[in-house]
N, C-alpha and C positions, 0 to 999 in steps of 0.2 A: 067757079067761082069761090072765091075765099069770102069768111064770114068772120064779123067780128064779133063775138069774144071768141077764138076759135074754141071748140068743143073738142077736148080730150077725148083719145080713144079709153073701153077698154086697160087695153094693155098700157097704155101709160099711165092711168089711174092706178093699175097695179101692182107697177112697180117704182111707183112713188111710193105709195102705202107700205110695201113689201118694208123696207127698213126701218120706218118706225115701229110696224110690229112685228121686228122680227127684236128690234132693243127692247123694246118692254116686257116682251116672255121672256129674254133670256136675262130682264134684272129681276124677275118678278122668282125663277127657276133660278138665281143666284142666292136668296133669298131662302128657298124652299132645300136646296141641295148642296150638297159641298161643292169648291169650283171645281175639284179636277173632275167631278162626274158631269157640271154643266158643259165643260173644254170639251172630254171624251164625246159627249153627244152631240158639240155643234159641229164638232172634224169626222165626225160620224154622219148626220147630215151633209154635210159638204162631200162628204165623197160620194154618199149615195146618187147627190146630184148630177157629179161630175161623170160618173159609170153611166146613169141615164141619158146623158148627152150623148155619150159618145155611143149610146146604142141607136143613136138617128143614124140612118145610113146617108143621110145628106153632111151630115159631121164629118163620119168616120172616110169618105170619099171624095174630103178636097183635096182636089189638084192646084201645086203653084203655078199661076205662068208668070212666066219671066217677063220684064218688061221690056218697054222699044230698047231700052239701050244695052237691054242683055245682063242687066245686074238683077 
């Protein structure tokens, strides 16, 4: 049964709050450190997150299936 108003899951709330908090932390860091250091740190965080995703077996074992038309 559907309930109104819809109750968001914790995952949904986390996804919506991550971006504003990330912007806020980046703004404070850019005032405390040089632009180069902040950009380097952000690049490292993105690289670590990407590598962490690639360590999950279900991610790196994805097989592409062909559609019904063969394309």
